[in-house]
C-alpha positions as CSV (number, residue, x, y, z in Angstrom):
1,M,58.3,70.3,135.3
2,G,55.9,67.2,136.0
3,S,57.0,64.2,134.1
4,L,54.9,62.6,131.2
5,Q,53.4,60.0,132.7
6,P,52.2,57.1,131.2
7,S,48.4,57.5,131.7
8,T,49.1,60.9,130.0
9,H,50.8,59.4,126.9
10,Q,49.8,56.2,126.4
11,R,52.2,54.1,124.6
12,T,52.4,53.2,121.0
13,W,54.5,51.4,118.2
14,W,54.4,55.0,116.3
15,K,55.9,56.7,119.3
16,D,58.8,54.2,120.6
17,G,59.5,53.2,116.6
18,T,62.3,55.3,115.0
19,V,60.9,56.2,111.3
20,Y,63.2,56.4,108.5
21,Q,62.1,58.0,104.7
22,V,62.9,56.7,101.6
23,W,62.2,59.6,98.9
24,P,62.2,56.7,95.5
25,A,63.8,58.4,92.3
26,S,67.1,58.8,94.4
27,Y,66.8,55.7,96.6
28,K,68.4,52.7,95.3
29,D,67.7,51.7,91.0
30,S,67.3,47.7,90.6
31,N,67.0,47.5,87.1
32,G,69.5,49.5,85.3
33,D,67.2,52.9,83.9
34,G,68.8,55.4,86.4
35,V,65.9,55.6,88.2
36,G,65.7,54.5,91.9
37,D,62.4,52.2,92.5
38,I,60.3,49.9,94.6
39,Q,62.7,46.7,94.4
40,G,65.5,48.9,95.3
41,I,64.4,49.9,98.2
42,I,62.7,45.8,98.9
43,S,66.6,45.2,98.2
44,T,67.5,46.9,101.2
45,L,65.3,46.0,103.9
46,D,67.6,43.8,105.6
47,Y,69.7,47.2,105.9
48,L,67.4,48.9,107.2
49,K,66.4,46.8,109.8
50,D,70.1,45.9,111.2
51,L,70.2,50.1,111.2
52,G,67.4,49.8,113.6
53,V,64.3,51.4,111.7
54,D,60.9,50.1,113.0
55,I,58.8,52.2,110.4
56,L,59.6,52.7,106.9
57,W,57.9,55.7,105.0
58,V,58.0,55.9,101.7
59,S,57.4,59.2,99.6
60,P,54.9,59.2,96.4
61,M,55.5,56.4,94.3
62,Y,51.9,56.5,92.9
63,D,51.2,56.7,89.2
64,S,52.4,60.6,88.2
65,P,53.7,62.7,85.7
66,Q,56.5,63.6,87.8
67,K,56.2,68.2,87.5
68,D,56.5,67.8,91.1
69,M,58.6,64.3,91.6
70,G,55.3,62.3,92.4
71,Y,53.5,65.3,94.6
72,D,51.5,65.6,91.5
73,I,49.3,62.4,91.5
74,S,47.4,61.2,88.5
75,N,45.9,58.2,89.9
76,Y,46.3,57.3,93.6
77,E,45.1,53.5,92.7
78,D,48.4,52.5,90.9
79,V,52.4,53.3,90.5
80,Y,55.0,55.4,88.6
81,P,55.8,52.9,85.7
82,K,59.3,54.1,86.5
83,Y,59.3,53.1,90.4
84,G,57.5,49.4,89.2
85,T,53.9,48.0,90.0
86,L,51.0,47.6,92.0
87,A,53.0,44.1,92.7
88,D,55.8,45.4,93.8
89,A,54.0,47.6,95.7
90,E,52.2,45.1,98.0
91,A,55.4,43.0,98.1
92,L,56.9,45.7,99.6
93,I,54.8,46.3,102.3
94,K,54.6,42.4,103.1
95,G,58.8,42.6,103.1
96,C,58.3,45.2,105.7
97,H,55.9,42.9,107.7
98,D,57.8,40.1,107.2
99,R,60.8,41.6,109.4
100,G,58.5,43.1,112.2
101,M,58.8,46.5,110.6
102,R,55.7,48.6,109.6
103,I,55.1,50.7,106.7
104,I,53.7,54.6,105.6
105,F,53.1,56.1,102.7
106,D,52.8,59.7,101.7
107,L,49.3,60.9,101.5
108,V,49.1,64.5,98.9
109,I,45.3,65.3,98.9
110,N,45.6,68.9,98.9
111,H,45.7,68.3,95.0
112,T,46.3,66.1,92.4
113,S,47.8,66.2,88.9
114,D,46.4,68.1,85.9
115,Q,46.4,64.7,84.6
116,H,43.9,63.0,86.7
117,V,40.9,61.8,85.8
118,W,39.3,64.0,88.2
119,F,40.6,66.8,86.8
120,K,40.2,66.1,83.3
121,E,36.8,65.8,83.5
122,S,36.2,69.1,86.0
123,R,38.4,71.3,83.1
124,S,36.0,70.2,80.2
125,S,33.4,72.2,80.8
126,K,31.1,74.6,83.7
127,D,28.3,71.6,83.4
128,N,31.0,68.9,84.4
129,P,29.4,67.1,87.5
130,K,33.3,67.3,89.0
131,R,33.7,71.0,87.8
132,D,33.2,71.4,91.7
133,W,35.2,69.3,92.3
134,Y,38.6,71.4,91.9
135,I,38.3,75.6,92.8
136,W,37.6,77.1,89.7
137,R,37.3,81.0,89.8
138,P,35.7,84.2,86.6
139,A,39.2,86.5,86.1
140,K,38.8,90.4,87.1
141,Y,39.3,92.9,85.1
142,D,41.7,96.6,85.7
143,K,40.6,99.5,84.6
144,D,42.1,99.1,81.0
145,G,39.9,95.6,80.9
146,K,43.1,93.9,81.0
147,R,42.2,90.4,82.8
148,K,44.2,89.3,86.3
149,P,43.6,86.2,88.1
150,P,40.9,86.0,90.7
151,N,43.4,87.2,93.8
152,N,47.3,88.6,94.4
153,W,48.1,85.3,95.8
154,R,51.6,83.6,95.0
155,A,52.1,80.2,94.6
156,H,54.7,78.5,96.8
157,F,57.1,77.6,93.7
158,G,56.7,81.4,92.4
159,G,53.9,82.7,89.8
160,S,50.6,83.5,90.7
161,A,48.8,80.8,92.2
162,W,45.9,80.7,89.7
163,Q,46.3,79.5,86.3
164,W,43.7,80.6,83.0
165,E,42.1,77.6,81.6
166,E,40.9,79.3,77.9
167,Q,38.7,76.4,77.4
168,S,36.3,77.4,80.0
169,Q,37.1,81.1,80.6
170,E,38.0,80.4,84.0
171,Y,41.0,80.6,86.9
172,F,41.7,77.1,88.8
173,L,43.9,77.7,92.1
174,H,47.5,75.9,92.3
175,L,49.0,76.5,95.7
176,F,52.1,74.7,94.0
177,C,52.4,74.0,90.4
178,P,50.2,75.0,87.9
179,E,50.4,71.3,87.3
180,Q,48.7,70.6,90.5
181,P,45.6,72.1,90.5
182,D,43.8,72.2,94.5
183,L,40.6,70.1,95.4
184,N,37.8,71.7,96.2
185,W,37.4,70.2,100.0
186,E,34.3,71.8,100.2
187,N,32.3,69.5,98.4
188,A,31.4,66.6,100.3
189,I,31.5,64.3,97.4
190,T,35.4,65.4,96.6
191,R,36.3,64.4,100.3
192,D,34.6,60.4,100.1
193,A,36.5,60.1,96.4
194,V,39.3,61.1,98.0
195,Y,39.1,59.1,101.6
196,S,38.1,56.0,99.4
197,S,40.8,56.7,96.4
198,A,43.6,57.4,98.0
199,V,43.0,56.4,102.1
200,K,41.3,53.2,102.3
201,F,43.0,51.6,99.2
202,W,45.9,51.5,100.9
203,L,45.1,51.0,104.3
204,D,43.5,47.8,102.9
205,K,46.8,46.2,101.3
206,G,48.2,46.6,104.5
207,V,49.7,50.3,104.8
208,D,49.8,51.2,108.5
209,G,49.6,54.5,107.8
210,F,50.3,58.0,106.4
211,R,52.6,61.0,106.3
212,I,50.4,63.7,105.1
213,D,51.2,66.0,103.2
214,T,50.0,69.9,103.2
215,V,47.4,69.0,105.8
216,N,46.5,72.3,107.2
217,M,45.2,73.7,104.0
218,Y,42.5,71.7,102.5
219,S,40.2,74.4,104.0
220,K,41.0,77.7,102.4
221,G,37.6,79.5,102.5
222,T,35.3,80.6,100.1
223,T,36.3,84.4,99.7
224,L,39.6,83.9,99.1
225,P,40.8,87.5,99.4
226,D,43.9,89.5,98.1
227,A,47.0,88.8,100.5
228,P,48.8,92.3,102.0
229,I,51.5,93.1,100.2
230,V,55.0,92.2,101.8
231,D,56.7,93.0,98.3
232,P,55.6,96.0,96.7
233,S,58.0,95.3,94.0
234,T,55.6,92.7,92.3
235,E,51.7,92.3,92.5
236,L,51.7,88.7,93.4
237,Q,51.7,87.7,97.3
238,F,52.6,85.1,99.7
239,G,49.9,85.1,102.2
240,P,50.4,81.5,103.9
241,H,47.9,82.4,107.0
242,L,45.2,82.8,104.0
243,F,45.2,79.1,103.2
244,C,46.5,77.3,106.2
245,N,44.3,76.6,109.1
246,G,41.4,77.6,107.8
247,P,37.6,77.6,109.3
248,R,36.7,74.0,108.1
249,M,40.2,72.3,108.6
250,H,39.6,70.3,112.0
251,E,35.9,69.1,110.6
252,F,37.7,67.6,108.1
253,L,40.9,65.9,110.1
254,R,38.1,64.8,112.5
255,E,35.8,63.3,109.2
256,L,38.5,61.7,108.0
257,N,39.2,60.0,111.4
258,E,35.5,58.9,111.7
259,Q,35.4,57.5,107.9
260,V,38.4,55.8,107.9
261,L,41.1,56.5,110.2
262,R,39.6,54.6,113.2
263,H,38.8,52.0,111.6
264,Y,42.6,50.8,110.9
265,D,45.8,50.4,113.9
266,C,47.3,53.0,111.7
267,M,49.4,56.3,112.4
268,T,49.2,60.0,110.8
269,V,52.2,63.0,110.8
270,G,51.1,66.3,108.9
271,E,53.1,68.2,107.5
272,L,51.9,71.6,109.6
273,P,53.6,75.0,107.4
274,H,53.2,78.3,108.8
275,T,51.9,77.6,112.2
276,P,53.7,79.1,114.8
277,D,51.5,79.3,117.4
278,T,51.4,76.5,120.0
279,T,47.7,76.5,120.6
280,S,46.9,76.2,117.3
281,V,50.0,72.9,116.6
282,L,47.9,71.7,119.5
283,R,44.8,71.4,118.7
284,Y,45.6,69.2,115.3
285,I,47.2,66.9,117.6
286,S,45.2,66.3,121.1
287,A,44.5,62.8,121.6
288,K,41.1,63.4,123.3
289,D,39.7,65.2,120.2
290,P,41.5,62.3,117.2
291,M,42.5,64.3,114.1
292,L,46.4,63.5,114.0
293,N,48.8,60.9,115.7
294,M,51.6,64.1,115.8
295,V,52.8,66.7,113.2
296,F,56.0,67.7,111.7
297,Q,56.6,71.4,112.8
298,F,59.3,73.5,110.8
299,D,60.7,75.7,113.0
300,I,64.3,73.7,113.3
301,V,64.8,73.7,109.8
302,D,63.1,77.1,108.9
303,L,66.4,79.0,110.4
304,G,67.9,80.2,108.3
305,Q,65.8,80.6,105.5
306,G,64.3,84.0,103.8
307,S,61.3,85.3,105.4
308,D,60.0,86.0,101.7
309,Y,62.2,83.6,99.8
310,K,63.4,81.1,101.1
311,F,66.5,81.0,99.4
312,E,67.1,84.6,100.6
313,T,69.2,82.9,103.6
314,V,69.9,84.7,107.0
315,R,72.8,84.2,109.5
316,Y,71.6,83.2,113.1
317,P,73.0,82.4,116.3
318,L,73.1,78.8,118.0
319,T,71.1,80.5,121.1
320,T,68.1,80.4,118.2
321,L,68.4,76.8,117.4
322,K,68.3,76.3,120.9
323,A,65.5,78.0,122.1
324,T,63.6,76.4,119.2
325,I,64.6,73.2,120.2
326,A,63.2,74.1,123.7
327,R,60.1,75.6,122.0
328,L,59.6,72.0,120.5
329,Q,60.6,69.8,123.0
330,T,58.2,71.2,126.3
331,L,55.3,71.7,123.5
332,I,53.2,68.5,124.8
333,T,54.1,68.8,128.4
334,G,51.3,68.0,130.6
335,T,49.0,67.6,127.3
336,D,47.7,64.5,125.4
337,A,49.2,65.2,122.9
338,W,52.4,63.8,120.6
339,T,55.3,64.9,119.1
340,T,58.1,64.0,116.4
341,A,62.0,64.8,116.2
342,F,63.9,65.4,112.7
343,L,66.6,67.7,111.1
344,E,66.1,66.1,107.7
345,N,63.4,64.9,104.7
346,H,63.3,65.0,101.3
347,D,62.2,69.1,101.5
348,Q,65.3,70.0,103.5
349,A,69.0,70.5,103.1
350,R,71.4,68.4,105.1
351,S,71.9,68.3,108.6
352,I,75.8,68.4,109.1
353,S,76.2,71.0,106.4
354,R,73.4,73.1,108.2
355,F,73.7,72.8,111.7
356,A,77.3,71.7,112.5
357,S,80.4,71.5,109.8
358,D,80.6,69.6,106.8
359,S,84.6,70.1,106.2
360,R,86.6,67.1,105.7
361,K,87.9,67.6,109.2
362,N,85.2,68.0,111.7
363,R,82.2,66.1,109.3
364,V,82.3,62.8,110.8
365,R,82.4,64.2,114.6
366,S,79.5,66.4,113.5
367,G,77.3,63.8,112.5
368,K,77.8,62.0,115.2
369,L,76.8,65.5,117.4
370,L,73.8,65.3,115.5
371,A,73.1,61.7,115.9
372,M,73.4,62.3,120.2
373,L,71.2,65.4,120.0
374,L,68.5,63.8,117.8
375,A,68.1,60.8,119.5
376,T,68.0,61.5,122.9
377,L,64.8,64.4,122.0
378,T,61.3,63.3,123.1
379,G,58.9,62.1,120.2
380,T,58.6,60.1,117.3
381,L,62.5,60.1,115.5
382,Y,62.6,60.8,112.3
383,I,66.2,60.0,109.9
384,Y,66.1,60.8,106.0
385,Q,67.7,58.5,103.6
386,G,71.7,59.0,103.5
387,Q,71.7,61.0,106.6
388,E,72.7,58.0,108.7
389,I,75.9,58.0,106.3
390,G,76.4,61.5,107.0
391,M,75.7,62.9,103.5
392,I,76.3,66.8,102.8
393,N,75.4,69.3,100.6
394,V,76.1,69.1,97.4
395,P,79.5,70.8,96.7
396,P,80.2,74.7,95.8
397,H,81.3,74.2,92.4
398,W,77.5,72.8,91.3
399,Q,76.3,75.4,89.2
400,A,72.5,76.5,88.0
401,D,72.2,73.9,85.4
402,D,73.2,71.1,88.2
403,F,69.8,71.7,90.2
404,K,67.1,69.8,89.2
405,D,64.1,70.8,91.6
406,V,61.3,73.0,90.4
407,E,61.4,75.3,93.0
408,A,65.1,76.3,92.5
409,I,64.5,76.1,88.5
410,N,61.5,78.6,89.3
411,Y,63.4,80.9,91.9
412,L,66.3,81.4,89.2
413,S,64.0,82.4,86.5
414,L,63.0,85.1,89.1
415,I,66.3,86.1,89.4
416,R,67.3,86.4,86.0
417,A,64.2,88.3,85.1
418,R,64.0,90.3,87.6
419,S,68.7,91.0,88.2
420,H,68.6,91.4,84.0
421,N,70.8,88.1,84.5
422,S,73.3,90.3,86.5
423,P,76.0,87.6,87.4
424,T,76.2,89.0,91.3
425,A,72.8,88.2,91.3
426,L,72.9,84.8,90.3
427,T,75.7,83.9,92.0
428,T,74.0,84.9,95.4
429,A,70.9,83.0,94.1
430,V,72.6,79.5,93.4
431,D,74.3,80.3,97.2
432,G,71.2,80.4,98.0
433,I,70.2,77.3,96.8
434,R,73.4,75.3,97.9
435,S,72.7,76.2,101.0
436,V,68.4,75.7,101.5
437,G,67.6,73.9,98.2
438,R,65.5,70.3,98.2
439,D,68.2,68.8,95.6
440,N,70.8,68.3,98.4
441,A,68.4,66.0,99.6
442,R,67.6,64.3,96.2
443,T,71.4,63.5,95.2
444,P,71.2,59.8,94.8
445,V,72.0,57.8,97.6
446,Q,75.8,56.5,97.9
447,W,76.0,52.8,98.4
448,D,79.8,52.0,97.4
449,S,82.4,53.4,95.9
450,S,81.9,52.1,92.6
451,P,80.7,54.4,89.7
452,H,77.6,55.7,90.4
453,A,78.1,55.2,94.1
454,G,76.5,52.1,93.5
455,F,72.5,53.6,92.8
456,S,72.9,52.7,90.0
457,T,74.5,50.9,86.7
458,V,74.0,53.6,84.6
459,E,74.3,57.9,84.8
460,P,71.3,57.9,87.4
461,W,68.9,61.2,87.1
462,M,70.3,63.2,89.0
463,R,73.9,63.8,89.6
464,V,75.5,61.7,92.5
465,H,77.7,63.6,94.9
466,D,81.1,64.2,94.2
467,D,82.3,63.0,97.5
468,Y,80.8,59.4,96.9
469,P,84.2,57.5,96.9
470,S,84.6,58.6,100.7
471,I,80.7,58.8,101.8
472,N,79.3,55.5,100.7
473,V,77.1,52.6,102.8
474,A,79.6,50.1,101.9
475,D,82.8,51.5,103.6
476,E,80.9,52.6,106.5
477,L,79.6,49.3,107.1
478,A,82.8,48.4,107.6
479,D,84.3,51.1,109.8
480,P,83.5,50.7,113.1
481,N,84.0,54.1,114.1
482,S,81.5,55.2,111.0
483,I,78.6,57.9,111.3
484,L,76.6,54.9,110.0
485,Q,77.9,52.8,112.7
486,F,77.3,55.2,115.5
487,W,74.0,56.0,114.3
488,R,72.9,51.7,114.9
489,R,74.6,52.3,118.4
490,M,72.3,55.2,118.9
491,L,69.1,54.2,117.8
492,R,69.7,50.5,120.1
493,M,70.7,53.4,123.3
494,R,67.5,54.9,122.6
495,K,65.4,51.3,122.8
496,D,67.1,50.6,125.9
497,H,66.7,54.0,127.4
498,R,63.3,54.9,125.9
499,D,61.3,56.3,129.1
500,C,63.5,58.6,129.5
501,F,65.1,59.5,126.2
502,I,61.6,59.1,124.1
503,Y,58.6,60.0,126.8
504,G,61.0,62.6,129.2
505,D,60.8,65.7,130.6
506,F,63.2,68.2,128.5
507,E,64.9,71.1,130.0
508,M,67.8,73.1,128.4
509,F,70.5,75.0,130.2
510,D,72.5,77.7,129.7
511,A,70.1,79.2,127.4
512,T,72.9,81.7,126.4
513,N,75.5,80.5,125.9
514,E,76.8,80.8,121.9
515,H,79.0,77.7,121.8
516,T,77.5,75.0,123.5
517,L,74.3,72.9,123.8
518,T,73.0,71.0,127.2
519,F,70.3,69.9,128.1
520,S,69.0,66.9,130.2
521,K,66.0,64.7,130.2
522,T,64.8,62.9,132.8
523,W,62.4,59.9,133.8
524,E,61.2,59.2,137.5
525,G,64.6,58.5,138.6
526,E,66.8,58.5,135.6
527,R,68.8,61.7,134.6
528,V,70.4,62.0,131.9
529,L,72.7,65.1,131.2
530,V,73.1,65.8,127.0
531,C,76.8,68.2,126.6
532,L,77.2,69.3,122.6
533,N,79.4,71.3,122.0
534,F,78.6,73.4,118.6
535,S,81.8,75.1,117.7
536,A,85.7,74.4,116.4
537,D,87.2,75.1,119.5
538,R,87.8,73.7,122.9
539,R,84.7,75.0,125.3
540,R,83.5,74.7,128.9
541,V,80.0,73.3,129.6
542,F,77.9,75.2,132.6
543,V,75.2,73.4,134.1
544,P,73.0,74.1,137.3
545,D,73.0,73.2,140.7
546,G,72.4,69.8,141.3
547,W,74.0,68.4,138.0
548,G,77.6,70.2,139.3
549,M,80.3,67.9,139.4
550,E,79.5,65.7,142.7
551,G,78.1,62.9,141.9
552,E,78.8,60.1,139.6
553,W,78.8,60.7,136.0
554,E,78.6,57.7,133.6
555,V,79.7,58.1,129.7
556,L,77.1,56.8,127.6
557,V,78.1,57.3,124.4
558,G,80.3,59.8,122.9
559,N,82.1,61.1,119.7
560,G,85.1,62.2,121.0
561,E,88.4,60.9,122.9
562,G,87.5,62.4,125.8
563,R,87.8,60.7,129.6
564,A,85.5,60.8,132.1
565,E,87.4,63.0,134.3
566,E,87.4,65.4,131.8
567,R,83.4,66.5,131.7
568,G,83.8,69.9,132.2
569,S,85.0,70.6,128.9
570,L,84.3,69.7,125.4
571,E,86.8,69.7,122.3
572,G,85.4,71.4,118.4
573,W,81.9,69.1,117.6
574,E,82.5,67.1,120.6
575,G,79.7,65.8,122.2
576,R,78.9,63.3,124.9
577,I,75.9,61.6,126.8
578,Y,76.1,61.0,130.6
579,R,73.8,59.2,133.1
580,V,73.8,60.9,136.7
581,R,73.7,59.2,139.5
């Protein structure tokens, strides 16, 4: 396997840097209203700098009715009042730059809020000049004359992807909530308005790039056919292949780059769901055909989710996780593309709970184990608020009323209707939400052990995790053996070994082992071996010839008490990183 030479992968700040995602509502409340805000983010910039963060990613803080927590934008050029003001946003940008950090914003341009002035005009009449800025279609009628949507698409959050508009007697498309109408990217005037209001406006204010939401959904074609029937029990079907990676998708992204992005020193990372084919992924991220710098693929974080409804969770072996990591890590080998490394974000459950052990006994060791995994993977590293202190999923005693996420609420409504309020079905549904639901990532950040976890001085908008007295930033800053201190060490080590850790070749060993994850990273003469035990029991580590017991093995870091001469085995949830000479 050939090395990824500097001439192939040119070094730049957005490859070397570590990105930290902030989800404003749950990060830090500065004014005592129970909701996180921009001034709260500003107050922690020194903490983030000391952690080792190079790039701050801020999830949507634009003006919004908050039907989907800010992903329903009513004004791209202003800030949601509970989060602050435009001046606060400018101060946040400056605060990052003053500390030598970069800052990127979320870019949500597949859809707007139904309260955006563009949609208000569009829905006002069929003759309005902005009517074609969104996707409108006439109704269909069955043999009995009953009105039906234009096709059978199911929206991501449940229900039809079409909403009837009584005033103009047509349906509009919404792939997410009914309050999130999809923009019509086939209209060049619409695209120009998006580029100006949502992109250029913020780049001119100093933002260093964007995480681009649902980046492969802008081109849906014009025919919008019915989705194949996967679930015979309902008319509505989920058919992402019909609205992802459409016929003009690459054309639109090239245009965005040509008209706007190439004129700034900025980065782009696209959210790329429902794209399992390697060739299709590489088309988006090739440096010679500029569209996106990198993408988030969902292969790892989709593990354990149901194929039709995500909350219908399934079990999977460690070998599946290993094969998925190996596939994603070798995706860019021998290419001019770039990749990402992440296990958490605002849409995913907590990684310790999903991929390791969140028990009181094993949580700390598990958090360090995952830190070693992530910090040694090739690509740009992304970590999510609270991940650095080992925050975990909501506890088992939380019930349906504790969940806030529209996706979870709609799913529970579906299950109640389908099962006629069966207690068994509802219990199963709640278990699925506790396992992979988005609310796990949205509990307030636990800053200290004071009431409300130091997030706010009043009852927060969402319930604080019960474990905040024992898992919080203040205590972990004071504890040299905490997960937080371990993350600081790992981020320093990633910079010290950037050639090997960030750019090096990846090779998985012992792929069929159901308990341990062992891989190498190599860069020219440097060889690093990462040995991780994903079980509670002591396990042997197997490596191929050439990596055996001969030679000098230097322990760079570990999360257990094992000694270097015990390199052939690992205690439960133990990991070590060796430099092999």
